N, C-alpha and C positions, 0 to 999 in steps of 0.2 A: 708275836709275828711282826715282821717288818713289811712295809709296803714300798714297792719300787715303781716309779712312773717311767714308762718307756714310750718311745715313739710307736704309734700303732702300725699295723701292717701296711696301710695305704700311705702313711706319712702325710696325710692331709689335715694337719692340725688336730688329729684325734689321738689322744693319749691312751695307752694301755696300762692298766693298773694291775700289778702282779703282787700277790701275797706270798711271802717267803717264810716257811716254817724255820725254826732255829737251826735244824740240821742242814737245810739247804743254804742258809746264810753262812754257816761255817764252811761248807764246801766251796761256795763262791769266794769267800775270803781266802781260802787256800789257793784257789786258782789265781786270784789277783796277786797274792804274795809271791808266787813262783813264776810270774810272767817273765821277768828279766833273766831268771835262771835258765829258762828254756829258749830264750832268744826272741821273745816278742818285743817289738819296739815300744819304748815308753810313750811314744806319741800316739799309739793306737788306743782309742778310748773304749773299745768294745771288750766285753767280758769274754766272749768266745771269739777270739781274734786269730787272724792269720799270722804266721811267723814272718812272712816275707813282705807284708805291706800293711797299710793302715785301714784295711777293710775287714768286715766281719766274716766268719765262716758262714757258708750257705749250707744249712742242714740237708736240704734235698739233694744238692750236688754231692756232698760228702757221702750220703747214704747210697747214691747211685754208683759212685766210684767203688765203695766197699763191696756192694752187692756184685758188681762185675769182676772184682778181683778175687772173690771167693770161688774156689774150685768145687765142683760137685753140685752147684745150684743149677737146676734145669732151666728155669726162666728168670734170670736176674732182672729183666726189664719189668717184671711184675712187682718187684720190691720197690715201692715208692712211698713217699711220706704220706700221701693221701690214703693209700691202702693200709699203711701202718697205723694211722690214726683211726681208721674204721675198725681195724682188728682189735686195737686196744679198747675201743668203746664197746665192742661186742663182748670181749672177754670180761670186761668190768661188769657189764650187765649180767652175764651168765654167773659170775661169782656172787653178785648180790642176790640173784635168784636162788642160788644154791644155799647161801647163808640163811635166807628167809625160809625156804622150804625145809631146811634141817632144824628149824626152831631156834636159830641163833640170831634172831632179829635184834634182840637187845644188845648183843655184842657188836653188831654192825653199827647201830646208832650211837653206842657209847664210845666207840673207837674211831679215830679219824682215818686210820690206815687199814685198807682191806688186804693189803699184801702182806 
C-alpha cells in the first residue's frame, strides 16, 4: 500500500493521511495519465480536477447537480453527500452482521474487501 499526505478538510495545518491499495493507485495513475487528453490544464495540481480552471471538483456540488438532472427521482434534494455517507455506513454494518450471523466470520476477517 502507498500512503498519500493531503491537506485536511479544515486546511488548518492538519494533514490527512490516506492509504491507497494497489488497485486504487493504478486507477489514480490512469486518471493522471489521461489529464491532458481530456483537456485538464497541466497547471491544475488536483487529482479530481475541473477542466476549465485550476480548482478541484467539489463532490457534494457534483452529486447535487447529477441528482437534479436525473428524471424520475421524487426528492433529489434528499440525495446529499451526508446522507450518502450515512447510507454507506449502514449498508456496511448490515453486510458485516449478515456475514457474522451466517457463520462466515472467518471470511470477513481474512478478506479486506466485503464487496
